[in-house]
Backbone bond lengths (Angstrom), bond angles and torsions (degrees), N, CA, C in turn:
res aa  C-N    CA-C-N  psi(-1)  N-CA   C-N-CA  omega(-1)  CA-C   N-CA-C  phi
1 M - - - 1.464 - - 1.534 111.26 -
2 K 1.336 117.42 -43.90 1.454 121.04 -179.57 1.524 111.14 -63.48
3 F 1.356 116.54 -33.14 1.454 119.69 178.56 1.529 110.34 -66.53
4 I 1.329 116.20 -38.36 1.468 120.53 177.28 1.525 109.81 -64.70
5 W 1.336 116.11 -42.74 1.463 119.74 177.91 1.527 110.48 -60.66
6 F 1.329 115.52 -38.76 1.464 120.00 179.63 1.528 110.76 -63.75
7 L 1.327 117.08 -46.70 1.457 120.90 -179.45 1.530 110.89 -62.15
8 R 1.323 115.66 -42.00 1.462 119.42 -179.88 1.531 110.64 -66.62
9 S 1.330 115.58 -35.00 1.460 120.05 178.36 1.525 111.02 -69.04
10 V 1.329 116.58 -35.41 1.464 120.71 176.00 1.528 109.62 -62.12
11 L 1.326 115.80 -45.13 1.456 120.80 -179.62 1.529 110.55 -61.57
12 F 1.330 116.03 -42.25 1.464 119.44 178.26 1.529 110.51 -63.05
13 A 1.340 116.18 -45.80 1.461 120.40 -177.81 1.527 111.85 -61.05
14 L 1.319 116.59 -38.56 1.462 120.02 178.39 1.528 110.95 -62.67
15 G 1.334 115.64 -48.39 1.466 119.57 179.44 1.511 111.91 -63.69
16 Q 1.326 116.21 -42.10 1.459 120.24 -179.69 1.531 110.99 -64.53
17 G 1.331 116.41 -44.91 1.460 120.46 -177.18 1.516 113.23 -67.09
18 I 1.325 116.76 -45.17 1.471 120.82 -179.12 1.527 110.64 -62.68
19 T 1.322 115.90 -45.33 1.466 118.75 -178.35 1.526 111.90 -71.87
20 L 1.341 117.60 -29.46 1.465 120.23 175.70 1.526 110.17 -61.38
21 I 1.323 116.58 -46.44 1.465 120.84 178.48 1.535 109.98 -60.06
22 L 1.329 115.33 -45.58 1.466 120.35 -178.97 1.521 111.46 -60.40
23 F 1.330 116.73 -51.21 1.462 120.65 -176.58 1.529 112.17 -68.49
24 S 1.331 116.95 -39.28 1.464 118.59 -177.38 1.524 111.73 -68.85
25 V 1.341 116.81 -33.76 1.470 120.23 178.55 1.530 110.45 -75.38
26 L 1.342 116.15 -50.98 1.461 119.11 179.74 1.528 111.39 -65.05
27 G 1.328 115.48 -29.98 1.459 119.44 -179.43 1.515 113.48 -62.03
28 Q 1.344 117.09 -25.07 1.463 119.71 179.66 1.530 111.06 -62.98
29 L 1.334 115.72 -24.29 1.462 120.10 178.74 1.526 111.93 -71.30
30 T 1.343 116.78 -15.27 1.466 119.98 -179.52 1.527 112.52 -89.48
31 R 1.334 117.90 -1.84 1.473 120.91 -177.20 1.532 113.74 -55.37
32 P 1.342 119.62 -36.99 1.469 118.44 179.66 1.525 113.98 -69.32
33 F 1.329 116.88 -11.87 1.453 120.64 -175.70 1.529 111.20 -93.28
34 S 1.312 116.26 177.19 1.464 122.04 -177.73 1.529 111.25 -68.92
35 F 1.329 114.12 162.40 1.462 119.60 176.52 1.522 110.84 -58.01
36 K 1.321 116.16 -40.30 1.465 119.69 179.91 1.519 111.11 -60.48
37 A 1.329 117.55 -41.69 1.466 121.35 -179.97 1.531 110.27 -66.06
38 R 1.337 116.55 -42.99 1.469 119.89 178.69 1.517 110.70 -63.53
39 Y 1.330 114.99 -42.23 1.460 120.00 -179.20 1.529 110.93 -62.77
40 Q 1.312 116.48 -45.38 1.461 120.00 -178.79 1.515 111.53 -61.40
41 F 1.340 116.94 -37.48 1.463 119.68 178.14 1.521 110.82 -65.79
42 M 1.342 118.04 -51.59 1.466 121.33 -177.73 1.523 111.58 -68.63
43 H 1.312 116.21 -24.81 1.461 121.46 178.47 1.531 111.28 -59.22
44 Y 1.319 115.83 -32.10 1.462 118.81 -179.83 1.522 112.05 -66.14
45 W 1.324 116.89 -27.60 1.471 118.87 176.72 1.532 110.14 -67.61
46 A 1.326 117.23 -42.97 1.460 120.96 178.20 1.524 110.69 -62.29
47 R 1.324 116.47 -41.36 1.461 120.51 179.24 1.525 110.67 -63.56
48 F 1.338 115.95 -42.07 1.464 119.47 177.77 1.521 110.82 -61.57
49 C 1.333 116.89 -46.08 1.467 120.47 -177.90 1.521 112.10 -59.93
50 L 1.326 116.82 -40.80 1.466 119.88 179.24 1.523 111.03 -65.50
51 L 1.320 116.02 -41.88 1.459 120.35 178.32 1.525 110.56 -67.45
52 W 1.318 116.83 -43.52 1.464 122.06 179.19 1.525 110.73 -64.17
53 L 1.323 117.21 -37.87 1.467 122.07 178.04 1.525 110.48 -62.94
54 R 1.314 116.08 -40.67 1.470 119.79 179.16 1.521 110.88 -67.63
55 W 1.321 116.92 -42.64 1.462 120.39 -178.27 1.530 112.29 -69.08
56 T 1.327 116.91 -42.31 1.461 120.11 -174.39 1.524 113.27 -86.59
57 C 1.326 116.38 -41.82 1.470 119.91 -172.41 1.523 114.30 -111.35
58 G 1.320 117.11 -5.66 1.460 119.72 177.87 1.516 114.33 72.63
59 V 1.341 116.98 26.69 1.468 120.57 179.32 1.527 108.82 -102.59
60 S 1.322 116.29 117.03 1.468 121.84 176.58 1.525 108.32 -123.18
61 Y 1.313 117.24 -173.71 1.465 118.48 -179.56 1.522 111.41 -151.85
62 V 1.344 114.19 157.65 1.459 123.42 176.45 1.525 107.48 -130.84
63 V 1.333 116.17 135.16 1.468 120.59 -179.02 1.517 109.89 -106.99
64 H 1.332 116.43 126.65 1.460 123.26 175.20 1.528 108.02 -106.84
65 G 1.317 116.72 122.39 1.460 120.67 179.30 1.510 113.93 98.31
66 K 1.321 117.60 15.09 1.462 119.67 179.88 1.526 111.25 -63.63
67 E 1.328 116.22 -24.02 1.464 119.88 179.99 1.537 112.39 -66.72
68 Y 1.334 117.19 -14.93 1.462 120.27 179.47 1.531 112.28 -78.48
69 I 1.324 117.10 -17.22 1.466 120.47 -175.97 1.530 109.93 -71.87
70 N 1.314 115.91 123.47 1.461 121.96 177.30 1.532 108.95 -105.39
71 P 1.318 118.14 100.48 1.468 120.41 -176.33 1.523 113.49 -67.43
72 E 1.331 117.16 -11.35 1.464 120.64 -178.33 1.522 112.95 -82.17
73 R 1.340 117.38 -12.24 1.463 120.15 -179.24 1.522 109.34 -137.02
74 A 1.315 116.59 121.47 1.463 121.07 -177.99 1.520 110.43 -62.37
75 G 1.329 115.78 138.93 1.445 121.08 -178.65 1.520 112.19 -125.75
76 L 1.310 114.96 165.90 1.457 122.88 176.98 1.526 108.11 -99.93
77 I 1.314 117.03 121.93 1.464 122.81 -179.32 1.520 108.34 -98.57
78 L 1.322 117.31 113.51 1.458 122.79 175.95 1.523 106.93 -107.88
79 A 1.311 115.96 109.31 1.458 119.80 -167.25 1.521 114.01 -127.05
80 R 1.318 114.13 157.06 1.463 120.92 168.78 1.517 109.07 -64.89
81 H 1.326 115.05 145.15 1.463 120.92 176.58 1.522 106.87 -123.23
82 E 1.342 116.12 102.03 1.455 120.50 -178.17 1.519 112.69 -114.10
83 S 1.322 117.49 -22.15 1.460 120.48 -178.61 1.517 109.44 -159.66
84 A 1.335 116.50 -170.73 1.463 120.25 174.90 1.525 110.80 -81.14
85 W 1.311 117.08 -11.74 1.466 121.64 -174.31 1.527 112.27 -57.46
86 E 1.329 117.21 -46.68 1.464 119.90 -173.22 1.525 112.52 -66.66
87 T 1.336 118.24 -26.98 1.459 119.51 178.49 1.521 111.16 -67.45
88 L 1.320 116.73 -23.00 1.459 121.62 174.87 1.527 111.03 -88.42
89 A 1.323 115.75 -47.95 1.461 120.85 -172.67 1.526 113.27 -66.55
90 F 1.330 117.39 -35.47 1.463 119.06 -178.58 1.523 111.41 -62.72
91 Q 1.333 117.15 -26.52 1.462 119.94 177.41 1.527 111.48 -67.96
92 E 1.322 116.77 -23.01 1.453 122.01 176.09 1.521 111.56 -88.49
93 I 1.321 116.57 -35.59 1.465 121.18 -172.28 1.525 112.22 -81.19
94 F 1.340 116.71 -40.92 1.464 121.42 -174.33 1.529 111.52 -109.83
95 P 1.352 116.81 162.53 1.468 120.47 175.68 1.530 111.54 -64.85
96 I 1.325 115.95 178.75 1.462 123.32 -176.38 1.529 110.76 -50.31
97 Q 1.325 116.05 134.09 1.462 119.45 -168.54 1.533 112.78 -144.91
98 A 1.330 114.91 160.47 1.455 123.40 173.96 1.522 108.18 -118.10
99 Y 1.334 115.92 139.28 1.459 120.67 180.00 1.518 111.35 -97.95
100 V 1.323 115.42 144.83 1.450 121.38 168.72 1.518 106.30 -92.19
101 L 1.330 117.36 122.66 1.460 120.03 -175.21 1.519 111.70 -146.96
102 K 1.327 115.25 167.91 1.460 121.67 176.76 1.530 109.42 -69.93
103 R 1.322 117.09 135.76 1.462 121.73 -178.29 1.528 111.53 -58.53
104 E 1.338 117.21 -32.13 1.469 120.55 -177.35 1.525 112.75 -61.53
105 L 1.333 116.98 -27.06 1.462 119.74 -177.82 1.531 111.76 -63.05
106 L 1.316 117.03 -26.64 1.462 120.33 -178.43 1.530 111.74 -73.76
107 K 1.326 117.19 -11.30 1.459 121.52 179.47 1.531 112.48 -88.89
108 I 1.332 116.96 -7.99 1.469 120.61 -179.54 1.527 108.82 -73.21
109 P 1.334 117.96 125.21 1.472 120.03 -179.90 1.528 112.13 -53.70
110 F 1.296 116.05 140.45 1.451 125.51 178.77 1.526 112.37 67.54
111 F 1.330 118.24 -61.30 1.469 119.38 179.88 1.523 110.30 -60.12
112 G 1.324 116.71 -49.37 1.456 120.48 -179.17 1.512 112.36 -64.62
113 W 1.350 116.19 -37.02 1.467 119.86 178.81 1.533 110.62 -62.18
114 G 1.336 114.78 -44.11 1.461 119.25 179.40 1.513 111.93 -68.20
115 M 1.344 115.83 -39.60 1.462 120.05 -178.50 1.523 110.81 -65.58
116 A 1.322 116.60 -35.04 1.462 120.31 -179.71 1.524 112.06 -62.18
117 L 1.337 117.16 -27.56 1.456 121.45 179.33 1.525 111.88 -68.37
118 L 1.339 116.39 -19.95 1.457 121.31 -175.96 1.530 112.47 -91.25
119 N 1.338 116.07 10.38 1.459 120.13 173.21 1.528 112.61 55.02
120 P 1.341 117.54 52.47 1.467 119.71 -177.68 1.527 111.80 -74.24
121 I 1.320 115.53 168.35 1.462 121.61 172.14 1.518 104.98 -96.66
122 A 1.318 116.44 96.53 1.470 122.30 -173.60 1.522 109.14 -95.16
123 I 1.315 116.57 114.65 1.460 120.48 -175.12 1.527 111.44 -115.43
124 D 1.314 114.77 156.64 1.457 122.78 174.49 1.523 106.89 -96.49
125 R 1.303 116.49 108.00 1.467 119.68 -174.86 1.519 112.76 -60.93
126 G 1.314 116.12 -25.45 1.457 118.72 -178.05 1.515 113.47 -84.40
127 A 1.319 116.95 1.72 1.464 120.33 -175.76 1.527 113.60 -86.06
128 G 1.326 117.56 -3.34 1.457 121.05 175.29 1.515 114.40 60.74
129 R 1.342 116.08 -124.12 1.465 122.18 -176.65 1.528 111.37 -60.53
130 K 1.313 117.68 -34.41 1.464 121.39 179.09 1.525 110.60 -62.01
131 A 1.342 116.73 -42.03 1.461 121.00 179.13 1.528 110.69 -66.02
132 L 1.330 116.24 -38.84 1.459 120.74 178.74 1.532 110.52 -64.31
133 N 1.312 116.37 -43.72 1.465 120.39 178.41 1.531 111.08 -63.13
134 Q 1.334 116.03 -39.86 1.468 120.10 178.05 1.519 110.73 -62.64
135 L 1.337 115.77 -43.72 1.463 120.80 179.46 1.531 110.38 -58.59
136 V 1.317 117.01 -47.91 1.465 121.22 -177.25 1.531 110.90 -67.31
137 T 1.325 116.52 -43.08 1.469 120.57 -177.42 1.531 111.39 -67.76
138 E 1.327 116.51 -54.04 1.463 119.69 -177.28 1.528 111.29 -70.06
139 G 1.324 116.94 -36.17 1.459 119.84 178.14 1.516 111.88 -63.02
140 T 1.336 116.16 -41.05 1.459 120.72 178.01 1.527 110.50 -63.63
141 E 1.326 116.32 -42.43 1.469 120.55 178.34 1.525 110.95 -58.59
142 R 1.323 116.37 -44.30 1.469 120.14 -179.08 1.527 110.83 -64.07
143 L 1.320 116.43 -45.75 1.462 121.08 -177.03 1.524 111.54 -65.95
144 V 1.330 116.76 -41.35 1.464 120.69 178.12 1.522 110.03 -64.10
145 R 1.326 116.20 -34.98 1.466 121.10 179.76 1.522 111.79 -71.26
146 G 1.337 116.37 -19.93 1.457 119.65 178.94 1.515 114.65 110.63
147 D 1.348 116.56 3.95 1.465 120.17 177.01 1.524 109.40 -91.25
148 W 1.313 116.52 140.55 1.453 121.03 173.78 1.523 108.47 -75.97
149 V 1.328 116.27 155.64 1.462 121.25 179.31 1.525 108.91 -124.61
150 V 1.329 115.92 132.92 1.467 121.74 179.28 1.526 108.54 -109.51
151 L 1.321 114.94 126.89 1.466 121.24 179.78 1.519 108.88 -136.68
152 F 1.326 115.80 137.49 1.464 120.50 176.16 1.532 107.30 -99.88
153 P 1.346 117.98 102.78 1.473 120.78 -171.00 1.517 114.88 -66.47
154 E 1.348 117.24 -19.02 1.467 119.12 176.91 1.530 111.35 -81.73
155 G 1.329 116.38 -9.19 1.450 120.58 172.05 1.508 116.65 83.12
156 T 1.315 118.33 -16.57 1.456 121.58 -178.30 1.513 109.41 -157.77
157 R 1.317 116.82 168.09 1.459 119.73 178.23 1.527 110.27 -69.93
158 M 1.320 114.80 135.54 1.455 121.47 -178.53 1.526 109.85 -117.81
159 P 1.341 117.71 147.56 1.465 119.77 176.08 1.524 110.77 -69.41
160 P 1.332 117.84 153.03 1.467 120.61 179.70 1.536 111.51 -54.35
161 G 1.325 114.94 136.20 1.457 119.88 175.94 1.511 115.38 85.21
162 K 1.338 118.09 -7.36 1.465 120.88 -178.55 1.519 109.49 -111.40
163 L 1.334 116.40 127.43 1.459 121.63 -179.05 1.522 110.08 -98.96
164 G 1.333 116.27 129.47 1.454 120.63 176.50 1.521 111.32 -92.08
165 K 1.306 115.69 179.03 1.463 121.42 178.38 1.539 109.28 -68.68
166 I 1.316 116.32 132.47 1.465 120.91 178.84 1.520 109.02 -85.34
167 N 1.310 116.00 113.97 1.466 120.29 -180.00 1.529 111.32 -74.57
168 I 1.326 115.65 158.17 1.461 121.18 -171.00 1.528 113.19 -84.61
169 G 1.332 118.07 -15.17 1.460 121.13 -173.15 1.515 114.65 -57.87
170 G 1.324 117.10 -43.60 1.456 120.75 -179.45 1.512 112.16 -61.82
171 A 1.329 116.58 -42.55 1.463 120.72 179.51 1.523 111.05 -64.84
172 M 1.335 116.46 -41.13 1.469 120.20 -179.71 1.529 110.88 -65.95
173 L 1.332 116.33 -39.53 1.467 120.19 177.76 1.523 110.67 -64.36
174 A 1.327 116.87 -43.69 1.468 120.67 -179.25 1.520 111.37 -59.82
175 I 1.331 116.12 -43.06 1.468 120.72 -178.33 1.523 110.63 -69.01
176 K 1.333 116.91 -43.80 1.462 121.44 -179.22 1.533 111.16 -62.89
177 A 1.351 115.83 -44.04 1.470 120.25 -176.23 1.520 112.54 -85.49
178 K 1.357 116.67 -10.29 1.466 121.69 -176.21 1.540 110.10 54.36
179 A 1.319 114.98 41.98 1.467 121.55 -176.63 1.521 111.41 -98.63
180 P 1.327 117.72 146.50 1.461 120.21 173.55 1.528 109.40 -65.86
181 V 1.315 116.35 141.68 1.459 121.87 -177.27 1.520 110.24 -108.55
182 Y 1.327 115.40 124.43 1.460 121.98 176.46 1.524 108.15 -107.89
183 V 1.326 115.93 113.06 1.463 119.91 177.05 1.527 107.57 -91.73
184 V 1.319 116.18 129.64 1.466 120.96 -173.43 1.522 110.37 -125.74
185 T 1.323 115.65 128.65 1.460 120.82 173.25 1.527 108.99 -119.46
186 H 1.302 115.15 159.39 1.471 121.10 178.95 1.530 107.92 -164.20
187 N 1.300 116.63 173.38 1.461 120.55 179.32 1.521 111.83 -123.87
188 A 1.337 116.42 36.84 1.464 120.48 -178.12 1.523 112.32 -60.15
189 G 1.322 116.78 -28.15 1.462 120.16 -179.89 1.510 113.89 -63.58
190 E 1.315 117.27 -17.26 1.473 119.81 177.89 1.523 111.49 -75.47
191 F 1.318 116.92 -22.87 1.466 121.45 -175.75 1.533 112.57 -114.00
192 W 1.336 116.50 -28.42 1.468 121.94 175.82 1.524 105.91 -130.59
193 P 1.333 117.45 78.08 1.470 121.11 -173.97 1.522 113.20 -66.98
194 K 1.309 114.82 156.84 1.461 121.94 175.88 1.526 110.05 -58.84
195 N 1.318 116.32 132.37 1.466 123.72 177.08 1.528 113.70 58.65
196 S 1.326 116.24 24.50 1.465 119.88 178.35 1.522 109.59 -113.98
197 F 1.318 115.71 131.95 1.462 120.37 178.15 1.526 111.04 -76.05
198 I 1.345 116.12 -34.26 1.457 120.75 -174.72 1.529 111.38 -81.92
199 K 1.333 115.26 130.05 1.459 122.24 174.50 1.524 108.66 -103.47
200 R 1.312 116.61 136.98 1.461 120.87 178.99 1.518 110.07 -104.57
201 P 1.345 118.04 142.85 1.466 119.75 -179.65 1.524 112.07 -66.71
202 G 1.316 115.92 148.16 1.458 120.93 178.05 1.516 110.60 162.95
203 V 1.324 114.82 179.73 1.461 121.41 -178.47 1.524 108.96 -114.03
204 V 1.313 116.50 117.18 1.459 121.58 177.19 1.527 108.53 -74.58
205 Q 1.320 115.86 128.21 1.460 121.70 178.19 1.527 108.71 -98.64
206 V 1.316 116.83 118.86 1.465 122.48 -178.95 1.526 109.00 -109.51
207 Y 1.328 116.55 128.75 1.463 121.13 179.54 1.531 109.76 -119.23
208 I 1.341 116.23 126.90 1.463 122.50 179.30 1.524 108.38 -115.44
209 N 1.330 115.93 128.70 1.465 118.20 -178.95 1.528 111.16 -82.87
210 P 1.336 118.10 157.56 1.460 119.58 170.41 1.528 107.51 -58.17
211 P 1.325 119.06 138.35 1.471 120.32 -173.92 1.520 112.66 -59.07
212 L 1.322 114.64 138.02 1.452 121.17 177.89 1.529 109.91 -84.22
213 D 1.314 116.41 134.25 1.454 122.05 171.93 1.528 106.52 -95.21
214 V 1.322 116.85 110.05 1.463 120.63 -172.46 1.532 112.99 -95.94
215 A 1.319 116.96 8.62 1.473 121.29 -172.58 1.523 113.07 -53.86
216 E 1.311 117.87 -38.54 1.460 120.88 -175.64 1.524 111.99 -107.14
217 M 1.324 117.63 19.19 1.465 121.37 -177.07 1.525 111.70 -108.73
218 S 1.324 114.68 152.94 1.457 120.68 169.39 1.527 107.74 -87.89
219 A 1.325 116.43 167.86 1.462 120.26 179.43 1.533 110.91 -60.83
220 S 1.321 116.99 -39.55 1.467 119.93 -179.81 1.525 111.08 -66.99
221 E 1.329 117.52 -35.13 1.466 120.42 177.47 1.523 111.10 -68.10
222 V 1.335 116.30 -39.82 1.460 119.64 176.82 1.524 109.78 -62.23
223 N 1.324 117.05 -45.10 1.466 120.99 179.44 1.515 111.35 -60.12
224 Q 1.345 116.21 -38.61 1.466 119.05 179.98 1.520 111.05 -65.79
225 K 1.335 116.24 -39.39 1.464 120.28 176.82 1.528 110.59 -61.65
226 I 1.323 115.60 -43.72 1.462 120.72 179.53 1.521 110.06 -61.19
227 E 1.320 115.71 -48.11 1.464 120.14 -178.52 1.529 111.41 -62.73
228 N 1.326 117.15 -41.21 1.466 120.50 -179.94 1.526 110.97 -60.91
229 W 1.342 116.07 -43.45 1.463 119.87 179.94 1.526 110.67 -63.91
230 L 1.329 116.07 -45.61 1.460 119.81 -178.73 1.524 110.99 -63.54
231 V 1.319 116.72 -44.99 1.468 120.52 -179.32 1.528 110.59 -61.93
232 T 1.323 116.54 -44.08 1.457 120.80 -179.19 1.516 111.85 -57.37
233 H 1.332 116.56 -44.44 1.457 119.38 -177.86 1.516 113.75 -79.76
234 L 1.314 117.11 -27.86 1.458 119.17 173.83 1.526 109.65 -67.28
235 E 1.326 116.48 -40.90 1.468 120.38 178.17 1.512 110.64 -66.30
236 H 1.342 116.18 -36.69 1.455 120.52 178.93 1.519 110.87 -62.64
237 K 1.346 115.90 -41.67 1.458 120.29 -178.60 1.530 111.11 -70.26
238 N 1.329 115.67 -33.60 1.460 119.22 -176.95 1.515 113.29 -84.77
239 G 1.350 115.23 -12.92 1.457 119.43 -176.53 1.496 114.59 -81.28
């Protein structure tokens, strides 16, 4: 069985890699156009990868709480980060969005070139307070403009069932921008594990909370709400 999973994963990787090169190179031609136009072009690569993943590796997904998404008002997505899967799937689930990511990722050939077209908030993690200020300033600009912002509050990919420290940046951005907060959990790490080449077949369960109104909350209160939601769903999955 594992050998079959390996072969299917090879097939997925080939399709993903070839199309990444194609989209990242052709995508450079969209630079003179608007962010929306660039996003729509690169969005097709994410859609292809999700479809290709389902066909080759048998990984699909179900979204619980999609009815809470209000496309008329940009929101801040604070999500679990368990694999590369969610960076693709969120482009299908939520409206046009900008990712908060490590600046070094933009230096990766092809992937970084394509990611740069999506106008991410690229921060230097070692910059401390400066990075936090950049996150709040640029994140607020994106949200006011009408773009959604995706941030992984644990700061790094975590194994399924394990909760990391919730960083304060997401809460501070939400309060500054007065944006609704969507906390998102999923179990993609069970099928596309961190640092694992092999993908296992299954259905990723995605849970979206009713948006939080942070207007009367402190940053610590927002963080507690985020942590409570994550813990509740991690316990649900492990139970």
